[in-house]
VEXDREN-2710 file (C-alpha; in Angstrom, 1 decimal):
% VEXDREN-2710
k/r/px/py/pz
1/UNK/81.5/82.2/122.1
2/UNK/84.1/82.1/119.3
3/UNK/83.3/82.6/115.7
4/UNK/86.0/83.0/113.2
5/UNK/85.5/84.2/109.7
6/UNK/86.3/81.2/107.5
7/UNK/85.5/81.5/103.9
8/UNK/85.4/78.4/101.7
9/UNK/85.2/77.6/98.0
10/UNK/81.4/77.2/98.3
11/UNK/81.2/81.0/99.2
12/UNK/83.0/81.7/95.9
13/UNK/80.8/79.2/94.0
14/UNK/77.6/80.7/95.4
15/UNK/78.8/84.2/94.6
16/UNK/79.5/83.3/90.9
17/UNK/76.2/81.4/90.8
18/UNK/74.4/84.6/92.0
19/UNK/76.2/86.7/89.4
20/UNK/75.4/84.1/86.7
21/UNK/71.7/84.3/87.6
22/UNK/71.9/88.1/87.6
23/UNK/73.6/88.1/84.2
24/UNK/71.3/85.5/82.9
25/UNK/68.3/87.6/83.9
26/UNK/69.8/90.5/82.0
27/UNK/70.4/88.3/79.0
28/UNK/66.8/87.1/79.1
29/UNK/65.3/90.6/79.8
30/UNK/67.5/92.8/77.6
31/UNK/66.3/91.4/74.3
32/UNK/62.7/91.8/75.5
33/UNK/63.3/95.4/76.7
34/UNK/65.2/96.4/73.6
35/UNK/62.5/94.9/71.3
36/UNK/59.4/96.2/73.2
37/UNK/60.6/99.6/74.6
38/UNK/60.9/102.6/72.3
39/UNK/64.2/104.3/72.0
40/UNK/62.9/107.1/74.2
41/UNK/61.8/104.6/76.9
42/UNK/65.2/103.0/76.8
43/UNK/66.8/106.4/77.3
44/UNK/64.5/107.1/80.3
45/UNK/65.2/103.6/81.7
46/UNK/69.0/104.3/81.5
47/UNK/68.5/107.6/83.2
48/UNK/66.3/106.0/86.0
49/UNK/69.0/103.4/86.5
50/UNK/71.7/106.0/86.7
51/UNK/69.8/108.1/89.3
52/UNK/69.3/104.9/91.4
53/UNK/73.0/104.3/91.2
54/UNK/73.8/107.9/92.1
55/UNK/71.6/107.7/95.2
56/UNK/74.2/105.3/96.7
57/UNK/76.4/108.4/97.0
58/UNK/74.3/109.5/100.0
59/UNK/75.7/106.5/101.9
60/UNK/78.9/108.6/102.2
61/UNK/81.0/105.4/102.6
62/UNK/79.2/104.2/105.7
63/UNK/78.3/100.8/104.2
64/UNK/81.9/100.0/103.4
65/UNK/83.0/101.2/106.9
66/UNK/80.1/99.4/108.6
67/UNK/80.9/96.1/106.8
68/UNK/84.5/96.4/107.7
69/UNK/83.6/97.2/111.3
70/UNK/81.4/94.2/111.5
71/UNK/84.3/92.1/110.3
72/UNK/86.5/93.6/113.0
73/UNK/83.9/92.7/115.7
74/UNK/83.4/89.2/114.5
75/UNK/87.2/88.8/114.4
76/UNK/87.4/89.7/118.0
77/UNK/88.2/93.4/118.3
78/UNK/87.0/95.1/121.5
79/UNK/87.2/98.7/120.3
80/UNK/86.6/100.6/117.0
81/UNK/89.1/103.3/116.2
82/UNK/89.2/106.3/113.9
83/UNK/92.4/105.0/112.3
84/UNK/94.1/101.6/112.6
85/UNK/92.8/98.9/114.8
86/UNK/93.5/97.1/118.1
87/UNK/95.6/94.0/117.7
88/UNK/93.9/90.9/119.2
89/UNK/94.7/87.3/120.1
90/UNK/91.1/86.1/120.8
91/UNK/88.2/85.6/118.5
92/UNK/85.5/86.0/121.1
93/UNK/82.7/88.4/120.0
94/UNK/81.9/91.5/122.0
95/UNK/78.1/91.6/121.8
96/UNK/78.0/94.9/123.6
97/UNK/80.1/96.4/120.8
98/UNK/78.1/94.5/118.1
99/UNK/74.7/95.7/119.5
100/UNK/76.0/99.3/119.6
101/UNK/77.2/98.9/116.0
102/UNK/73.8/97.7/114.9
103/UNK/72.1/100.6/116.6
104/UNK/74.6/102.9/114.9
105/UNK/73.8/101.5/111.5
106/UNK/70.0/101.8/112.1
107/UNK/70.5/105.4/113.3
108/UNK/72.5/106.4/110.2
109/UNK/70.4/104.7/107.6
110/UNK/67.1/105.8/108.9
111/UNK/68.2/109.4/108.5
112/UNK/69.7/108.9/105.1
113/UNK/66.6/107.2/103.9
114/UNK/64.4/110.2/105.0
115/UNK/66.7/112.8/103.3
116/UNK/66.9/110.6/100.2
117/UNK/63.1/110.3/99.9
118/UNK/62.7/114.1/100.3
119/UNK/65.3/114.8/97.6
120/UNK/63.9/112.3/95.1
121/UNK/60.3/113.6/95.5
122/UNK/61.4/117.3/95.2
123/UNK/64.6/117.8/93.2
124/UNK/64.2/114.5/91.4
125/UNK/60.7/115.2/90.4
126/UNK/61.7/118.6/89.0
127/UNK/64.5/117.0/87.0
128/UNK/62.0/114.5/85.6
129/UNK/59.7/117.5/84.7
130/UNK/62.5/119.1/82.7
131/UNK/63.7/115.9/81.2
132/UNK/60.4/114.7/79.7
133/UNK/59.2/118.0/78.2
134/UNK/59.9/116.7/74.8
135/UNK/58.9/113.1/75.6
136/UNK/56.3/111.9/73.1
137/UNK/54.6/109.4/75.3
138/UNK/52.5/109.4/78.5
139/UNK/54.0/111.8/81.1
140/UNK/51.8/110.6/83.9
141/UNK/53.2/107.2/83.4
142/UNK/56.7/108.5/84.0
143/UNK/55.7/110.4/87.1
144/UNK/54.1/107.3/88.6
145/UNK/57.2/105.2/87.8
146/UNK/59.4/107.9/89.4
147/UNK/57.3/108.0/92.6
148/UNK/57.7/104.2/93.0
149/UNK/61.4/104.4/92.4
150/UNK/61.7/107.1/95.1
151/UNK/60.0/104.9/97.7
152/UNK/61.9/101.8/96.6
153/UNK/65.3/103.5/96.8
154/UNK/64.6/105.0/100.2
155/UNK/63.4/101.7/101.6
156/UNK/66.5/100.0/100.2
157/UNK/68.7/102.5/102.1
158/UNK/66.7/102.1/105.3
159/UNK/67.4/98.4/105.4
160/UNK/71.0/98.5/104.0
161/UNK/72.5/97.4/107.3
162/UNK/71.4/93.8/106.7
163/UNK/74.0/93.5/103.9
164/UNK/76.7/94.9/106.2
165/UNK/75.9/92.3/108.9
166/UNK/75.8/89.3/106.5
167/UNK/78.9/90.3/104.5
168/UNK/80.8/91.6/107.4
169/UNK/80.5/88.4/109.4
170/UNK/81.5/86.3/106.3
171/UNK/78.0/84.8/105.6
172/UNK/78.7/85.0/101.9
173/UNK/76.8/81.8/100.9
174/UNK/73.7/82.9/102.8
175/UNK/73.7/86.4/101.3
176/UNK/74.1/85.1/97.8
177/UNK/71.4/82.4/98.2
178/UNK/69.0/85.2/99.3
179/UNK/70.1/87.3/96.3
180/UNK/69.3/84.4/94.0
181/UNK/65.8/84.1/95.4
182/UNK/65.4/87.8/94.9
183/UNK/66.6/87.6/91.3
184/UNK/64.2/84.8/90.5
185/UNK/61.3/86.8/91.9
186/UNK/62.4/89.8/89.9
187/UNK/62.6/87.8/86.6
188/UNK/59.2/86.2/87.0
189/UNK/57.4/89.4/88.0
190/UNK/59.0/91.6/85.3
191/UNK/58.2/89.1/82.5
192/UNK/54.6/88.9/83.5
193/UNK/54.2/92.7/83.7
194/UNK/56.1/93.4/80.5
195/UNK/53.9/90.9/78.6
196/UNK/50.9/93.0/79.7
197/UNK/52.6/96.2/78.5
198/UNK/53.6/97.8/81.8
199/UNK/57.1/98.4/80.3
200/UNK/59.0/100.8/82.7
201/UNK/56.6/100.1/85.6
202/UNK/57.2/96.4/85.1
203/UNK/60.9/96.8/85.9
204/UNK/60.3/99.1/88.9
205/UNK/57.5/97.0/90.5
206/UNK/59.5/93.8/90.1
207/UNK/62.6/95.4/91.7
208/UNK/60.5/96.6/94.7
209/UNK/58.9/93.2/95.3
210/UNK/62.3/91.5/94.9
211/UNK/63.8/93.8/97.5
212/UNK/61.1/93.3/100.0
213/UNK/61.6/89.5/99.8
214/UNK/65.4/89.8/100.0
215/UNK/65.2/92.0/103.1
216/UNK/62.7/89.7/104.8
217/UNK/64.9/86.7/104.3
218/UNK/68.0/88.7/105.4
219/UNK/66.3/89.6/108.6
220/UNK/65.5/86.0/109.4
221/UNK/69.1/84.9/108.6
222/UNK/70.7/87.6/110.7
223/UNK/68.3/87.6/113.7
224/UNK/68.3/83.9/114.7
225/UNK/66.9/83.0/118.1
226/UNK/70.4/82.6/119.5
227/UNK/71.5/85.9/118.1
228/UNK/68.4/87.8/119.4
229/UNK/68.8/86.2/122.8
230/UNK/72.5/87.3/123.1
231/UNK/71.6/90.8/122.0
232/UNK/68.7/91.1/124.3
233/UNK/70.9/90.3/127.3
234/UNK/73.5/92.8/126.3
235/UNK/73.8/96.5/127.1
236/UNK/74.9/98.2/123.9
237/UNK/77.8/100.5/123.7
238/UNK/77.0/104.1/122.8
239/UNK/76.0/104.4/119.2
240/UNK/77.2/108.0/119.1
241/UNK/80.7/107.0/120.2
242/UNK/80.8/104.2/117.6
243/UNK/79.7/106.6/114.8
244/UNK/82.4/109.1/115.9
245/UNK/85.0/106.4/115.4
246/UNK/83.7/105.4/112.0
247/UNK/82.6/108.5/110.3
248/UNK/86.0/110.2/109.5
249/UNK/87.1/107.3/107.2
250/UNK/83.5/106.8/106.1
251/UNK/83.2/110.3/104.9
252/UNK/86.5/110.0/103.0
253/UNK/85.4/106.8/101.3
254/UNK/82.0/108.4/100.6
255/UNK/83.6/111.4/98.8
256/UNK/85.8/109.0/96.8
257/UNK/82.8/107.0/95.9
258/UNK/81.0/110.2/94.9
259/UNK/83.7/111.0/92.5
260/UNK/83.9/107.5/91.1
261/UNK/80.2/107.1/90.5
262/UNK/80.0/110.5/88.8
263/UNK/82.9/109.7/86.6
264/UNK/81.0/106.7/85.3
265/UNK/77.5/108.2/85.3
266/UNK/77.9/111.9/84.8
267/UNK/77.6/111.8/81.0
268/UNK/74.2/110.1/81.3
269/UNK/72.8/112.8/83.5
270/UNK/74.1/115.7/81.5
271/UNK/74.0/113.8/78.2
272/UNK/70.5/115.0/77.2
273/UNK/72.0/118.5/77.0
274/UNK/74.7/117.4/74.5
275/UNK/73.4/114.2/72.9
276/UNK/70.2/112.6/71.8
277/UNK/68.3/110.0/74.0
278/UNK/69.3/107.4/71.3
279/UNK/73.0/108.1/71.8
280/UNK/72.5/108.0/75.6
281/UNK/70.8/104.7/75.2
282/UNK/73.7/103.2/73.3
283/UNK/76.3/104.6/75.7
284/UNK/74.3/103.3/78.7
285/UNK/73.9/99.8/77.3
286/UNK/77.6/99.6/76.5
287/UNK/78.7/100.9/79.8
288/UNK/76.3/98.7/81.7
289/UNK/77.7/95.6/80.0
290/UNK/81.3/96.6/80.7
291/UNK/80.4/97.5/84.2
292/UNK/79.0/94.0/84.6
293/UNK/82.3/92.5/83.4
294/UNK/84.2/94.7/85.9
295/UNK/81.9/93.6/88.7
296/UNK/82.4/89.9/87.8
297/UNK/86.2/90.5/87.7
298/UNK/86.0/92.1/91.2
299/UNK/84.0/89.3/92.9
300/UNK/87.0/87.3/94.2
301/UNK/88.4/90.3/96.1
302/UNK/85.0/91.4/97.5
303/UNK/84.3/87.9/98.8
304/UNK/87.6/87.8/100.7
305/UNK/87.4/91.2/102.3
306/UNK/86.2/89.9/105.7
307/UNK/89.0/87.2/105.5
308/UNK/91.5/89.9/104.7
309/UNK/90.4/91.9/107.7
310/UNK/91.0/88.9/109.9
311/UNK/94.4/88.3/108.4
312/UNK/95.2/92.0/108.9
313/UNK/94.2/91.8/112.6
314/UNK/96.5/88.8/113.0
315/UNK/99.3/90.4/110.9
316/UNK/99.3/87.6/108.4
317/UNK/100.5/89.6/105.3
318/UNK/101.5/86.4/103.4
319/UNK/97.9/85.2/103.2
320/UNK/96.8/88.7/102.1
321/UNK/99.4/88.7/99.4
322/UNK/98.1/85.6/97.7
323/UNK/94.5/86.7/97.9
324/UNK/95.5/89.9/96.2
325/UNK/97.6/88.1/93.5
326/UNK/94.9/85.6/92.7
327/UNK/92.4/88.4/92.5
328/UNK/94.6/90.1/89.8
329/UNK/94.8/86.8/87.8
330/UNK/91.1/86.1/88.0
331/UNK/90.3/89.7/87.0
332/UNK/92.6/89.5/84.0
333/UNK/91.1/86.3/82.8
334/UNK/87.5/87.5/83.1
335/UNK/88.2/90.8/81.3
336/UNK/89.9/88.9/78.5
337/UNK/87.3/86.2/78.0
338/UNK/84.2/88.3/78.6
339/UNK/85.6/91.3/76.7
340/UNK/86.3/89.1/73.6
341/UNK/82.8/87.7/73.7
342/UNK/81.4/91.2/73.9
343/UNK/83.4/92.3/70.9
344/UNK/82.7/89.3/68.7
345/UNK/79.0/88.7/69.5
346/UNK/77.7/91.9/71.2
347/UNK/76.2/93.7/68.3
348/UNK/75.4/90.5/66.4
349/UNK/73.2/89.4/69.3
350/UNK/71.5/92.8/69.4
351/UNK/70.9/92.6/65.7
352/UNK/69.5/89.1/65.9
353/UNK/67.0/90.1/68.6
354/UNK/66.0/93.1/66.5
355/UNK/67.3/95.6/69.1
356/UNK/66.5/99.2/68.4
357/UNK/69.6/100.3/70.4
358/UNK/73.1/99.1/69.2
359/UNK/76.4/99.1/71.2
360/UNK/79.0/101.8/70.6
361/UNK/81.9/101.0/68.3
362/UNK/84.4/98.1/68.9
363/UNK/87.2/100.6/69.3
364/UNK/85.3/102.4/72.1
365/UNK/84.6/99.0/73.8
366/UNK/88.2/98.0/73.7
367/UNK/89.4/101.3/75.1
368/UNK/86.9/101.2/77.9
369/UNK/87.6/97.6/78.8
370/UNK/91.3/98.4/79.0
371/UNK/90.7/101.4/81.3
372/UNK/88.2/99.4/83.4
373/UNK/90.7/96.6/84.0
374/UNK/93.3/98.9/85.4
375/UNK/90.7/100.7/87.5
376/UNK/89.5/97.4/88.9
377/UNK/93.1/96.6/89.9
378/UNK/93.5/100.0/91.5
379/UNK/90.2/99.5/93.4
380/UNK/91.4/96.1/94.7
381/UNK/94.6/97.5/95.9
382/UNK/92.7/100.3/97.6
383/UNK/90.6/97.7/99.3
384/UNK/93.7/96.0/100.7
385/UNK/94.9/99.4/102.1
386/UNK/91.5/100.1/103.6
387/UNK/91.7/96.9/105.8
388/UNK/94.3/98.9/107.8
389/UNK/91.5/101.4/108.5
390/UNK/93.4/104.1/106.7
391/UNK/92.5/106.1/103.6
392/UNK/95.8/107.5/102.2
393/UNK/94.4/107.9/98.7
394/UNK/91.7/110.4/99.8
395/UNK/93.3/113.6/98.6
396/UNK/94.6/112.1/95.4
397/UNK/91.1/110.7/94.6
398/UNK/89.5/114.1/95.1
399/UNK/92.1/115.8/92.9
400/UNK/91.4/113.2/90.2
401/UNK/87.7/113.8/90.5
402/UNK/88.1/117.5/89.9
403/UNK/90.5/117.0/87.1
404/UNK/88.2/114.6/85.2
405/UNK/85.3/117.0/85.5
406/UNK/87.4/119.9/84.1
407/UNK/88.5/117.7/81.2
408/UNK/84.9/116.5/80.6
409/UNK/83.7/120.1/80.5
410/UNK/86.4/121.1/78.0
411/UNK/85.8/118.0/75.8
412/UNK/82.0/118.5/75.7
413/UNK/82.1/122.2/75.3
414/UNK/85.0/122.8/73.0
415/UNK/85.6/119.6/71.0
416/UNK/83.6/117.3/68.8
417/UNK/84.8/114.0/70.2
418/UNK/81.4/113.4/71.9
419/UNK/81.0/110.5/74.3
420/UNK/84.6/109.5/73.7
421/UNK/85.5/112.4/76.0
422/UNK/84.1/110.4/79.0
423/UNK/86.6/107.6/78.7
424/UNK/89.5/109.7/77.4
425/UNK/89.2/112.0/80.4
426/UNK/89.2/109.0/82.8
427/UNK/92.3/107.5/81.0
428/UNK/94.3/110.7/81.2
429/UNK/93.7/111.5/84.8
430/UNK/93.6/108.0/86.4
431/UNK/96.5/106.9/84.3
432/UNK/98.6/109.8/85.5
433/UNK/98.6/108.6/89.2
434/UNK/95.8/106.5/90.7
435/UNK/96.0/103.4/88.5
436/UNK/99.7/102.7/89.3
437/UNK/100.3/104.4/92.6
438/UNK/98.2/102.2/95.0
439/UNK/99.0/98.8/93.4
440/UNK/102.7/99.8/93.8
441/UNK/102.1/100.6/97.5
442/UNK/100.5/97.2/98.1
443/UNK/103.3/95.5/96.2
444/UNK/105.8/97.2/98.5
445/UNK/103.9/96.5/101.7
446/UNK/103.3/92.8/100.9
447/UNK/106.8/92.5/99.4
448/UNK/105.4/90.9/96.2
449/UNK/108.0/89.5/93.8
450/UNK/107.6/88.0/90.4
451/UNK/108.2/84.5/91.8
452/UNK/105.1/84.9/94.0
453/UNK/102.9/84.5/90.9
454/UNK/104.3/81.1/90.3
455/UNK/103.3/80.0/93.8
456/UNK/99.6/80.8/93.3
457/UNK/98.6/77.3/92.5
458/UNK/100.1/76.0/95.7
459/UNK/97.9/78.3/97.9
460/UNK/94.5/77.2/99.4
END
C-alpha cells in the first residue's frame, strides 16, 4: 500500500474554520464570563487555565517527536533514528514500524497520565489550598473544580496519541472537523451551565464532555476496519527500541517547551505573591488574546509540517523554502490586522459588555505583539530545522530560559516596573540571540534571496 502525505487548500480552510469557531466561542463566552464572574473568580479561572497549560510540560517533547515520527512512517521510512533520517525512494508504509510506534505512544502517555494525576491531586491541591486562603467565596466549590480538572487533564494526556496519528499522517481536515464538533459541544454545554450559575464548574465540565467526544471521534477516524486489519496481521517492532530512538530529541524539545511555557505563564503562577488577583486577571486576558493571535499566525506552518517532513525526506528544499516564506507573510498579515483590531476595539468591547476586567495598556499590547511576532518567526524556523531530526538550538534555548528567569527575579524583586518586567525580560534575552539566529540559519540552508518573496504567488 502507498499513501503519500498530500495537503490541499481544504486542509488550510478547515484549520482556519476550526480556529474561527474557537475564537468565536471565546468571543461569545468571554463577555458572559467577564460579566457574571467576580474578579476573584476570573483570577482563579486564569490560574486554572495556566496550570492546565503547564501540565503540557510533562509531555517532554514526545508529542512533537511522535507526530514527526508518524509523518516519517507514512512517508515511507523503514527505521527511526536518534538524529537525522534514512533517505527513501518509496512511500510504502511499514506497518510493523507503525504498530510499534503506536505501542510506544500508548506506553509513554499512560505513564505520564498517571504521574500527572498524582501531582495534580497532591502538589496541585496544596497549591490551591495556599492560593485560596483569602478567597472570599465557597472554598469547597474550588476544590471540586480542581478535582475535575485533575481527572480531565490526565485523561487528555492518556489519549494524546490520537492527535499525533491524525496530524502526523496529514489528516488535517478530519482532525479539524472533529475539533469543530468538540467546540460546538463545549459552547452549548458551557452556556447552559453558566446560565444556571455553575460558573467555574460550567467551563470545566464542558471541557471534559467536549474532550470525551473528540477522543471518541478520533478513535473511529484512526482505527478504520482496514487499518485495524493491517495492524492485527502485523508483528510490531519493539516499542522500547523505538522509544530509545525518539527520546533524546524528545527530551531536548521538552526542556525547550518547558522554558517557553514558563516564560509566558510564570508571572501568573507567582503573580499572586507580587500582584493582586485583579492585575493577574487583566494580564491573563491580554496575554490570552495575543496568544490566540500568535496561534492563528502559526497555523499555516503547523498544517504543512507533515508535508515539510516528506519534502525533507526527498531532499526537496525548494518546496520547503516557499512554505516557510509564505508562512512568514501570512504571520505578518495576521499580526498586523488582528493586532490593530485589538488595539482599536479591545477595551471598547470590554467596556460595552460591562466587563469587570480591562486589558492592559495599549503600549503594553503593542510591545507584546511585536515580541510575539518575532518569536513566532523563530518558532517556525526552529520547526523547519526539526524536520531534519536535529535540535541544534537546545543549549541556546536553555541558556535563554535561565537568563529570562534571572531577569524576572531582578525586575520583580528590585524594580517597580511590575508586569512589564515579563515582556521586557523576554525581549532582552530572546532578541539577543534566538529571534535572529535560527531564521538566519534557515535562510542560509534554503538559500533564500530577496527575489524569492516575489515568486510566492507563482507557487501552489
